[in-house]
C-alpha positions as CSV (number, residue, x, y, z in Angstrom):
1,M,-7.3,-32.0,27.9
2,P,-5.5,-28.9,27.7
3,S,-1.8,-28.4,27.7
4,P,-0.2,-28.5,31.3
5,H,2.1,-25.7,30.2
6,N,-0.1,-22.7,30.3
7,G,-0.3,-22.1,26.8
8,T,3.8,-22.1,26.6
9,V,3.6,-25.3,24.3
10,S,1.9,-25.6,21.2
11,P,-1.4,-27.6,21.2
12,W,0.1,-29.9,18.2
13,R,3.5,-30.3,19.9
14,W,1.9,-31.5,23.0
15,A,-0.6,-33.8,21.4
16,L,2.4,-35.4,19.4
17,A,4.2,-35.7,22.4
18,E,1.6,-37.2,24.3
19,A,0.6,-39.6,21.6
20,T,4.2,-40.7,20.9
21,S,5.1,-41.3,24.3
22,Q,1.9,-43.2,25.4
23,M,1.1,-45.5,22.1
24,I,2.5,-48.8,22.2
25,L,2.9,-51.0,19.4
26,E,4.6,-54.4,18.6
27,D,8.2,-54.0,16.9
28,E,9.5,-56.4,14.4
29,T,10.5,-58.9,17.0
30,G,7.1,-58.8,18.6
31,Q,8.1,-56.8,21.8
32,H,5.9,-53.9,22.9
33,V,7.5,-50.6,22.5
34,R,6.7,-46.7,22.4
35,V,5.7,-45.4,19.1
36,L,8.4,-42.6,20.0
37,D,11.2,-45.4,20.4
38,L,10.1,-46.8,17.0
39,I,10.7,-43.6,15.0
40,A,13.9,-43.1,17.0
41,K,15.1,-46.7,15.7
42,K,14.0,-45.6,12.1
43,V,16.0,-42.3,12.3
44,A,18.9,-44.0,13.7
45,R,18.9,-46.7,10.8
46,A,18.3,-44.3,8.1
47,A,21.6,-42.3,9.5
48,L,23.5,-45.8,9.5
49,I,22.7,-46.1,5.7
50,G,23.9,-42.7,5.0
51,E,21.0,-40.5,4.7
52,S,22.4,-37.1,5.6
53,W,18.9,-35.8,6.8
54,A,19.0,-38.5,9.4
55,I,22.5,-37.9,10.2
56,Q,21.7,-34.0,10.5
57,E,19.1,-34.7,12.6
58,I,20.3,-36.7,15.2
59,G,23.3,-34.2,15.4
60,N,20.8,-31.6,15.9
61,R,18.7,-32.9,18.4
62,L,22.0,-34.4,20.6
63,D,24.2,-31.5,20.0
64,G,21.8,-28.5,19.2
65,R,22.0,-26.5,16.1
66,P,25.3,-25.0,14.9
67,A,25.4,-21.4,15.9
68,Q,25.8,-19.0,13.0
69,A,28.7,-16.8,13.2
70,V,28.4,-13.0,12.8
71,T,31.4,-10.7,12.1
72,L,30.8,-6.8,12.2
73,S,33.4,-4.3,11.7
74,L,32.9,-0.9,12.9
75,A,36.0,0.7,11.5
76,E,34.2,1.7,8.3
77,T,31.1,2.9,10.0
78,P,31.1,6.7,10.4
79,R,30.2,7.9,13.9
80,L,26.6,9.0,14.0
81,E,25.4,11.6,16.6
82,G,21.7,12.5,17.6
83,P,18.7,11.9,14.9
84,A,21.1,10.5,12.3
85,R,22.0,8.0,15.0
86,L,18.4,7.1,15.7
87,A,17.4,6.9,12.0
88,E,20.5,4.6,11.5
89,L,19.7,2.3,14.2
90,A,16.1,2.3,13.2
91,R,17.2,1.1,9.7
92,R,19.5,-1.3,11.2
93,I,16.3,-2.8,13.0
94,A,14.2,-3.0,10.0
95,Y,16.7,-4.8,8.1
96,L,17.2,-7.4,10.6
97,R,13.6,-7.8,11.2
98,A,13.0,-8.3,7.5
99,L,15.9,-10.9,7.6
100,A,14.2,-12.6,10.6
101,A,10.7,-12.9,8.9
102,E,11.9,-13.7,5.5
103,P,15.6,-14.3,4.9
104,E,15.5,-13.6,1.0
105,A,13.8,-10.1,1.8
106,G,16.9,-8.7,3.0
107,A,18.2,-8.5,-0.7
108,G,15.8,-5.9,-1.7
109,L,16.5,-3.6,1.1
110,E,18.5,-0.5,1.2
111,A,20.9,-1.3,3.6
112,G,22.8,1.9,3.8
113,P,26.7,2.1,4.7
114,A,26.4,1.0,8.2
115,V,23.7,-1.7,7.8
116,A,25.7,-3.2,4.9
117,L,27.9,-4.5,7.5
118,L,25.0,-6.9,8.8
119,E,24.9,-8.6,5.3
120,P,26.5,-11.8,4.8
């Protein structure tokens, strides 16, 4: 059956959501429960015994992932005009795209004085 979301949800994610919400099993007490509920209980138990991955997963699902702070200081950046400004903007965009695609890739790029402000 195709995804009801017109391709906005990956087929794998949709299939997992369908399977875990509809599949019913017996838990250790003999009650019938959804697979998704059993998985959630296992993650909660792991968090209770101190498993950091489980604590992090619960925090990320309930509160969302923490936002990454970015600090820019334009005081050190020379004011660029015309073609030099466009070239600098293109260099910044290329740098950010490389970081988004592969965070380690930014280390090998020549950032330039203004783009260096974007580095951690």
